[in-house]
Z-matrix of the N, CA and C atoms (Angstrom, degrees):
N
C 1 1.448
C 2 1.523 1 107.60
N 3 1.322 2 116.35 1 136.78
C 4 1.461 3 121.64 2 177.05
C 5 1.524 4 108.42 3 -120.47
N 6 1.333 5 115.42 4 130.91
C 7 1.462 6 122.25 5 178.72
C 8 1.519 7 106.93 6 -121.56
N 9 1.335 8 118.04 7 139.75
C 10 1.461 9 119.84 8 175.72
C 11 1.524 10 109.68 9 -124.29
N 12 1.341 11 114.49 10 149.27
C 13 1.456 12 121.48 11 -179.11
C 14 1.525 13 107.30 12 -164.86
N 15 1.323 14 116.71 13 170.71
C 16 1.463 15 120.01 14 174.78
C 17 1.521 16 109.29 15 -60.45
N 18 1.314 17 116.88 16 143.34
C 19 1.462 18 121.29 17 179.86
C 20 1.526 19 108.96 18 -83.13
N 21 1.310 20 116.10 19 98.28
C 22 1.464 21 122.35 20 178.41
C 23 1.523 22 108.97 21 -131.02
N 24 1.315 23 115.95 22 167.58
C 25 1.462 24 120.55 23 176.43
C 26 1.522 25 110.35 24 -58.10
N 27 1.328 26 116.15 25 -41.66
C 28 1.466 27 121.01 26 -178.59
C 29 1.524 28 111.72 27 -63.92
N 30 1.351 29 117.61 28 -46.40
C 31 1.465 30 119.15 29 -178.94
C 32 1.524 31 110.66 30 -67.05
N 33 1.315 32 117.66 31 -35.69
C 34 1.465 33 119.77 32 176.24
C 35 1.524 34 111.18 33 -62.81
N 36 1.329 35 115.79 34 -35.89
C 37 1.463 36 119.55 35 179.49
C 38 1.527 37 111.16 36 -69.13
N 39 1.335 38 117.41 37 -45.14
C 40 1.468 39 118.50 38 -176.51
C 41 1.526 40 112.68 39 -72.85
N 42 1.334 41 117.44 40 -23.04
C 43 1.460 42 120.78 41 179.23
C 44 1.528 43 112.10 42 -106.14
N 45 1.312 44 118.04 43 21.97
C 46 1.461 45 121.27 44 -172.89
C 47 1.533 46 114.03 45 -63.64
N 48 1.315 47 118.30 46 -20.05
C 49 1.466 48 121.05 47 179.28
C 50 1.530 49 112.32 48 -80.89
N 51 1.318 50 117.11 49 -8.07
C 52 1.465 51 121.55 50 -178.41
C 53 1.527 52 110.16 51 -97.57
N 54 1.328 53 115.46 52 169.70
C 55 1.463 54 121.44 53 169.86
C 56 1.524 55 105.66 54 -83.97
N 57 1.346 56 117.24 55 123.71
C 58 1.467 57 121.24 56 -173.10
C 59 1.525 58 111.47 57 -104.07
N 60 1.334 59 115.15 58 138.97
C 61 1.465 60 122.62 59 176.48
C 62 1.525 61 107.44 60 -132.74
N 63 1.321 62 116.77 61 129.60
C 64 1.459 63 121.15 62 178.53
C 65 1.527 64 109.30 63 -110.53
N 66 1.327 65 115.99 64 132.55
C 67 1.463 66 121.39 65 178.59
C 68 1.526 67 109.04 66 -134.62
N 69 1.315 68 116.32 67 155.59
C 70 1.459 69 121.98 68 175.61
C 71 1.527 70 107.91 69 -91.04
N 72 1.324 71 116.20 70 127.61
C 73 1.464 72 120.88 71 -179.53
C 74 1.521 73 109.76 72 -128.63
N 75 1.318 74 116.26 73 151.40
C 76 1.458 75 121.50 74 177.20
C 77 1.518 76 110.79 75 -81.85
N 78 1.305 77 116.07 76 139.87
C 79 1.467 78 121.45 77 176.43
C 80 1.519 79 107.73 78 -115.16
N 81 1.322 80 116.35 79 127.33
C 82 1.461 81 119.80 80 -179.50
C 83 1.521 82 112.09 81 -97.77
N 84 1.325 83 117.64 82 -0.26
C 85 1.462 84 121.26 83 179.57
C 86 1.521 85 108.77 84 -113.27
N 87 1.325 86 115.74 85 122.37
C 88 1.456 87 122.10 86 177.09
C 89 1.519 88 107.31 87 -162.94
N 90 1.323 89 115.83 88 152.76
C 91 1.463 90 119.31 89 179.43
C 92 1.523 91 110.51 90 -61.23
N 93 1.321 92 115.91 91 -41.97
C 94 1.465 93 121.06 92 178.84
C 95 1.518 94 109.08 93 -106.82
N 96 1.300 95 115.60 94 125.37
C 97 1.454 96 119.55 95 179.13
C 98 1.512 97 113.18 96 -60.20
N 99 1.326 98 117.02 97 -32.26
C 100 1.461 99 120.39 98 -178.17
C 101 1.523 100 112.62 99 -72.26
N 102 1.336 101 117.23 100 -18.64
C 103 1.466 102 119.11 101 -178.03
C 104 1.527 103 112.63 102 -97.43
N 105 1.323 104 116.21 103 6.38
C 106 1.462 105 118.81 104 176.93
C 107 1.518 106 108.65 105 -72.52
N 108 1.282 107 114.93 106 125.37
C 109 1.458 108 118.27 107 -178.77
C 110 1.511 109 110.59 108 -160.06
N 111 1.304 110 114.74 109 -155.82
C 112 1.460 111 120.08 110 -178.08
C 113 1.518 112 110.38 111 -91.11
N 114 1.321 113 114.42 112 143.08
C 115 1.464 114 121.83 113 177.00
C 116 1.525 115 108.02 114 -134.68
N 117 1.322 116 115.26 115 162.13
C 118 1.464 117 120.18 116 179.64
C 119 1.527 118 110.18 117 -81.04
N 120 1.314 119 115.13 118 129.35
C 121 1.466 120 122.26 119 176.34
C 122 1.527 121 107.31 120 -116.83
N 123 1.315 122 115.87 121 138.68
C 124 1.457 123 121.14 122 -177.66
C 125 1.524 124 109.63 123 -108.30
N 126 1.326 125 115.98 124 129.12
C 127 1.456 126 121.74 125 173.31
C 128 1.519 127 107.67 126 -107.74
N 129 1.320 128 116.03 127 122.88
C 130 1.462 129 122.27 128 177.31
C 131 1.524 130 107.43 129 -106.03
N 132 1.315 131 116.25 130 118.95
C 133 1.462 132 121.49 131 -176.45
C 134 1.524 133 108.86 132 -109.56
N 135 1.317 134 115.26 133 118.55
C 136 1.460 135 121.52 134 177.51
C 137 1.521 136 108.59 135 -101.10
N 138 1.316 137 116.63 136 126.92
C 139 1.460 138 121.88 137 178.40
C 140 1.524 139 109.50 138 -80.55
N 141 1.315 140 115.83 139 149.21
C 142 1.463 141 120.25 140 176.74
C 143 1.519 142 109.17 141 -66.97
N 144 1.306 143 115.57 142 138.30
C 145 1.458 144 120.11 143 177.97
C 146 1.522 145 108.89 144 -91.17
N 147 1.337 146 116.95 145 139.25
C 148 1.465 147 118.49 146 179.13
C 149 1.522 148 110.93 147 -66.04
N 150 1.301 149 114.86 148 140.01
C 151 1.462 150 120.71 149 177.89
C 152 1.525 151 107.29 150 -88.59
N 153 1.328 152 117.91 151 127.46
C 154 1.472 153 118.86 152 -179.85
C 155 1.527 154 110.79 153 -61.06
N 156 1.306 155 115.00 154 142.20
C 157 1.470 156 119.12 155 178.30
C 158 1.522 157 109.00 156 -69.87
N 159 1.297 158 114.40 157 138.05
C 160 1.462 159 118.91 158 176.28
C 161 1.521 160 108.64 159 -76.52
N 162 1.293 161 115.74 160 136.15
C 163 1.459 162 119.24 161 177.29
C 164 1.518 163 108.32 162 -75.08
N 165 1.314 164 114.99 163 136.98
C 166 1.463 165 119.02 164 178.56
C 167 1.521 166 108.60 165 -71.44
N 168 1.295 167 114.61 166 137.52
C 169 1.461 168 119.53 167 177.66
C 170 1.522 169 109.25 168 -76.87
N 171 1.305 170 115.85 169 134.72
C 172 1.465 171 120.07 170 177.31
C 173 1.520 172 108.42 171 -77.32
N 174 1.290 173 115.63 172 125.50
C 175 1.463 174 120.62 173 179.45
C 176 1.525 175 107.59 174 -109.90
N 177 1.304 176 115.67 175 123.00
C 178 1.462 177 120.78 176 178.66
C 179 1.521 178 108.62 177 -97.88
N 180 1.334 179 116.75 178 118.24
C 181 1.467 180 118.42 179 179.89
C 182 1.531 181 110.69 180 -64.70
N 183 1.309 182 114.82 181 140.98
C 184 1.465 183 119.98 182 177.82
C 185 1.521 184 109.30 183 -95.19
N 186 1.322 185 115.27 184 144.05
C 187 1.466 186 119.99 185 178.64
C 188 1.525 187 109.50 186 -75.82
N 189 1.311 188 115.44 187 139.13
C 190 1.469 189 120.39 188 178.02
C 191 1.521 190 109.72 189 -72.37
N 192 1.298 191 115.42 190 142.79
C 193 1.424 192 118.40 191 167.92
C 194 1.419 193 119.76 192 108.21
């Protein structure tokens, strides 16, 4: 699973169990057009956890009759 959010102290704390990657991304939304620029975006990558193997149930054959 990959989650992205602004790279802040808070987001780093809530995603601390993941592998974190920070990249600079362009933002096209801002109150002032002149201040639109690059900001840090955080990608939190969670690895799949192995599913424990189910133990096979022992089946005891019943005698006929």
